[in-house]
N, C-alpha and C positions, 0 to 999 in steps of 0.2 A: 638379570634383565630388568630394566627400569620401567618398561611399559606396563600400563594398567591392563586388567583383564578385558575391559571394554575396548581399549585401543588394539589389543592383540587380536580380538575377534574381528574388529574392523579391518585390520591388515590382512587377515586370512581371507575375508570376504572380498576385499578389493583385489587381492592376488588371484582369487578364483575367477572373478569376473574378467580380469585382464587375460588370464590364460584361456578362458572360454572364447573371448572376443578374438584373441590372436589365432587360436585354433580354427575358429570359424572363417576368419579372413584368409588363412593359409589354405584351408580346404577349398573355399570358394575360388581362390586364385587358381589353384590347380584344376578345379572343375572347369572354370571359364577358359583356361588355356587349352585344356584337352578338348572341350566341346567346340571351341572356336574353329579348330582345324576340321572337325567333322562337319560343322555347319557350313564352312566354306566349300568342302567337297559336295555336300548336299545341294547347296545353291548352284554350284557349277553343273552338277548332274541334271538339276531341273531345267537350267538354262539350255544345256545341251539337248535335253529331250525336245524342247520347243524348237531348237534350231534343226534337229534331225527331222522333225515333222515338216518343217518348212522346206528343207532340202528334198525330202521325199515328194512333197507336193510339186516342187519345181521340176523334178525329174519326171513326175507324172505328166506335167505339161509337155515336156520334150517328147515323151513317148506318144502323147496324144497327137503332136504334130506329125510324127512319123506315121501313125496309124491313119490320120486323115489323108496324108499324101498317098499312101499305098492303096487306100480304098477308093480314092477319087478316080472315075473312069477316064476322064480327059482333063487336061490342064492347058492353059495357055503357055506360050513360049516364055513369058516373063515369070510365070509361077515357080518354076524350079529354082531360079536364083533367089527370089524373095523368100522361098522356104529355107534355102541354105543360110541366107542372111539372118532370118528369124531364128534359126537353129543356133547359129554362131552367137547371137546376142544372149540367148538363154544359157548356153554353155559358159560364156564369158562371165555372166552374172553368177552362175553357180560356182565357178572357179574363184570369183572374188569373195564369195561367202566362205569358201573353204579356207582361204588364206587370211581371213579376218582373225585378229587376236582374240576376240571374244568367243570364237568358234573353235579355235585351235585346241587340240587335246594334247595333254602331256602325260607321261607314264607316272609322274609323281602324284597326279590326281585321280587317274582312271586306270583300270586294269589294262594289261598289255593287249588282250584280245580286242577290246573296244578300240584302242588307239590304232592297232594294226588294220582293223576293218575300215576305220575312218581314213587312214592314210591310203589304203588300197582304193577306196572310192574316189578320193581326191585325185589319185594318179590316173584313174580311168577317165574322169571328167576332163583332166588336162590333156590327155591324149586325144580324146574326141574333139576337143576344141581345136587342137592343132590340125587335125585332119580336115575338119570343116573349113578352117581358115585357109588351108592350102588349096582347097577347091575354089575358093573365091578369088584366089590369086591367078587362077587360070585365065589367060587372055582370050576368052571365047565365051560364047553363049552356052549355058548349061542346059542339056536336054533332060528329058524325063528319065532316060536310061542312065544318064550320069548321076542323077539324084538317087535313082534306085540302087545303082552300084554303090554309092556312098552310104546309103542307109543300110545295105546288106553287108557292108564290109566291117572289118574290125577297125576301131574299137566301138563303133556306134551300136553294133549288135550286143555290146557288153553293158549298155546303159541299164538294161533291165536288171542285170546282176547287181549293178551299183545300187539300184533302188532296194533290192532284196537285202543287200549288205546294210543299208542305212536303216531299214526296218528292223533287222536283227540287232543292230547296234542300239536302236531306240529301246528295244525290249531289254537288252542287257543293262542300259542306263536306268531303265525303270526298276529293274531288280536291284541294281546298285543303290538307287535312291531309297528303296524300301529297306535295304540292309543298313544303310547309314542312319535312317530313322530309328531302327531297332537298336543300333549301337548307341545313338544319343540317349534313348530311353534307358538303356542298361547303364550308360555312364552316369546319367543323373541319379539313377537308383543307387549306384555304387557310392557316389559321393555323399548322397543323403545318408546311407548306412555308415559311411566313414565319419560324417559329422555327428551322427547319433552316438557311434562308438566313442568318438573323441569326447563328447559331452559326458558320457557315462564314465570314461576313464578319468577325465579331469574332476568330475564330481567325487568319484571314489578316492582319487589322490588327495583332494581337498579334505574329505572326511578323515582319511588316514593321517594326513598332516595335522589336522586339528586334534585328532586323538593323541598323536605323538607330542605335540606342543602342550596339550592339556595335561598329559601325564608328566611331562618334564617340568612345566612351569607352575602347575597347581597341585596335582595329585602327589608327586614325589616330595615336594617341600612340605605339604600337609602331613604326609606320612612321617617325615623326619621330625616335624614339630610334635606329632602324636607320640613318637617314640621318646622324644625328650620329656614330654608330659608324663608318660607312663613311668619314666625313671625318677620322677620326683619322690623323694623319700617320705614315708609315712612314719610319724613319730608317735609311739604309744607312751604311756605314763612311766614305763621303766626304761625307755631308750635314752641314749645319750644325744641330746639335742645338738651338740657341737658337730657331730658327724652329719646330721641333717642339714645344718647351716652350710657346711663345706660342700655337700651335695647340691644344694640349691645354687650356690655361687658357681659351681662348676657347670651346671646346666645352663645358667644364665650366660656365662662366658661362651659356651658352645653355641648357643642361639645367636649371640651377637656375631660370632665368627662365621657362622654358616651363611652360605650365599645360595642364589637361585630362586626362581619363582617370580611372579609378577609383582607389581608394586604393592597390591593389597596383601600378598603373602609376606613381603618384607615388612610392611607396617604391622601385620599381625605378629610377626616374629619379634619385632622391637617391642610391641606392647606386652607380649608375654614375658620377654626378658626384663622389662621394667617392672612388671608385677612380681617376678621372681626376686628381683633386687630388693624391692620394698618388703616382700615376704621374708627375705633373708635378714634384712635389717630388723624387721619386727621379731623374727625368731631370736636374733641376738639380744635384742632388748628384753624379750620375755625370758630368755635363758639366763641373762644376768640377774633379772628380778627373781627368778625361781631358784637360782643358785646362791643368792647373796642374802644374808641376814640384814633386814632393813634397819635395825637399830645399830648394830656394831659395824656394818659394812665389811664383813668378812664372810667366808664361805659358811653356808648353813649345813644342816644334816643331809640334805639332798646332794649338796656339792661334795660332802664327804663320801657319800655312796658312789659318786661318779668319779671325781678326780682323785680322791684318796685311794679308792680301790684300784685306779689305773696306776698310781705310784706303787702300790703294794705288789701288783702283778709284774711291774717292771723289775722290782727288786727280786721277785721270784725268778724271772727269766735270766737275770744277770747274776744271781746268787749274791746280791749285795746286801749289806746290813741295813736295818731299818728300825727306827724307834718311834714309839707312840707315847705321848705325854698327855694325861688327863689332868685338867686344871679346874679347881673348884674354889669359888670365893668363900672365904671363912666367914661364918656368922652373917651371911647376906640377908636372911630373913629378918634377923634382929636389926640390921642396918636399915632395911626398908621400913620397919616399924618405927624406928627412932627418927630417921631423916626423910622418909617418904619415898615413894616409888620413882618420882622424877629424879631425885638425887641418886637413887639406886641405878636408874638407867645411865646416868652420867658416869657412875663408877664402872659399869659394864663396858661402856664405850672407851673409857680411859684404859682399862685393863686390856681390851682387845687391841687398841693401838700400841700398847706396850708390848704385847706378845708378838704382834705382826712386825714390830720394829726389830725384834731379835732375829727374824728370819732373813737371811741374806742370799740364800741360794734358790734357784728357780723351782726345784722340785720339793722344797720345804713348804708346807701349808699349814695355816691356822684356821680352825673351824669353830663355830659356836655349836656345841653339842646339844645344848638344851638348858633353859633357865640361866643359872649362874655358872654353868660348866662349859669349858672350852677343851678342844682336842687339837693337838699338834702332831704332825707327821714329819719326821726328819729322815731323809734318804741318804744312804751310804755315809754314815758317820761312825767313827770309832767309838768304843765304849768309854774311853776317857773323855772325849770331846762331848759325848752324850751326857755324861755325868756333870761336866763343866757347864753345859748349857742349862741343865736343870738348876744348878746353883745360881747362874746369872738370872734365870727367870724369877726365882724367889726374891733375889736382891733387887731386881728391877721393879717388881710390884711394890716391895716395901719402900723403894725410892720414890714412889709416887706421893708418899706421905699424905694419903687421904685419911682425914680424921674419922675415927670410929670409937667414940667413947663407950665405956662399959665392957671392953674386951681387954685381954691381957696385954696386948701391945699398943693399945690406944690408936691403932691405925688399921687400915684395910690390908689384909694379907691373903694369901692363897695357899692351898694345899695341892700337892701334885702326886699322882700315881703314874708310874712310867713302866713301859715294857720295852726292853731292848732285845732285838732278835738279830743274832749274828748272821744267820742264814735262814730266811723264812721257810724254804723248802715246802713241806706240806702244811705248814701252819697258815690258817686263814686270818684275814684282818679282824674279823669278829672275835676270833680266839684271842688275838693280841689285845684288842680293846677290853675284852673281859678280864684279862690278866691285869691290864693297867687300871681298870676300875677296882679290882681287889686291892691293888697297892694304894689307890687313893683312899679307900676305906681304912687301910692300915695307917696312913698318914694322919687322917683325922682322929682316929682312935688314940693316937700317940701324942696329941696335943696340937695339931694343926701347924701351919706356917713351916712346913717341911715337905720333902719329897721322898717317896719310897720307890725304889727301882727294882724291877724283876728282870733278870738277865736270862734269856732263853738260850742256853748252850748245853754243853755236856753236864755242867754242874747244876744249872737251874737255881741260881742263888738270888736272894732278895736282900737289899741293903737300903739304909736310910741316909739322907744327907740333910 
């Protein structure tokens, strides 16, 4: 992941805001759609309540006309027809209100009982209107008895029942309106709770997602870096620094190959990898400095303890032969006294180069053992070749022809003490060095410029060359 931690947090926050807004919009849309239908029903119910009150009032006027006529003691001959005409007008107006689209009730909006009562009232009004109209079509004067017969006949006697039906329907509509208001309040409460639940769920999801992303992009990579850091080797004074260098390079390579994490983690990983690379380079430099004799540029005593011992153990594992040659410069103190220490250092460098030049195989090593002494390890070499090597070593040093007046050969020579082990077995390298050192003492005691070899086998013989 190439995003930085800040940008990642911003993405999560923007995503959370978007989900919250979208959830709010979705819930509000459902709430508006659901409440709109209830509001329409409620508005229709309230309108119908007003219309029912109006119809009941008009029916009251019709009944009042009937009551006034019935209670009047005497009427003129024109009064019965005018009453019927007035009655027809009222019924026609009532019928027109019933058939109006704004008053008409449907079963989709109102309960079946209310619509049936409404239709029943409409049918009774329609029948009464037709009966009254039929009386007006009579081609004669209407008498009081005719009007009384009309008013006491069906369906005019049913108009009081119509008003009762309208009043009952008005009561039902009022209850329906109250029920719709309660449903609207419950619906609003339900969607408010849904909105609150959605906000809580989205917030928890955002927190969970943030935790997962945080674990994946920050915590886990940091734990991996920490595990790499804990695997960095610690080198004490007796440890082999080469193994530590290999370990550092391996950890640095693993850090470079590892992936995951935000940009800051990747930068931290590269920074630590770079530090480990520089540390590895510094270790190599320090290792070379600590393992190399600064004057002769060959392995020193510490190098012998590390690499020489490794070669010796390999010979033990493979049951291979191994030889150790101790070399000492003859009369070196006298040389320093005569020619000076600077010239003596040059002699040591020349001899070290000569000894190193005789080693052609990778496991053969030459070390400065101390002062004017050198130690050579020869791996997997036959006894005859080991003897030949010692002879070439003496001849090569003499071949340098370094002037040394006041000694028997008038030149710088060396004495050698060697130990050849056919099978190291349980013999340690220190034991072999001790045997070679004894042979070196024997060479010097016998006149120097020679080699004394001790062969560790069944016979354990010592001979000079």
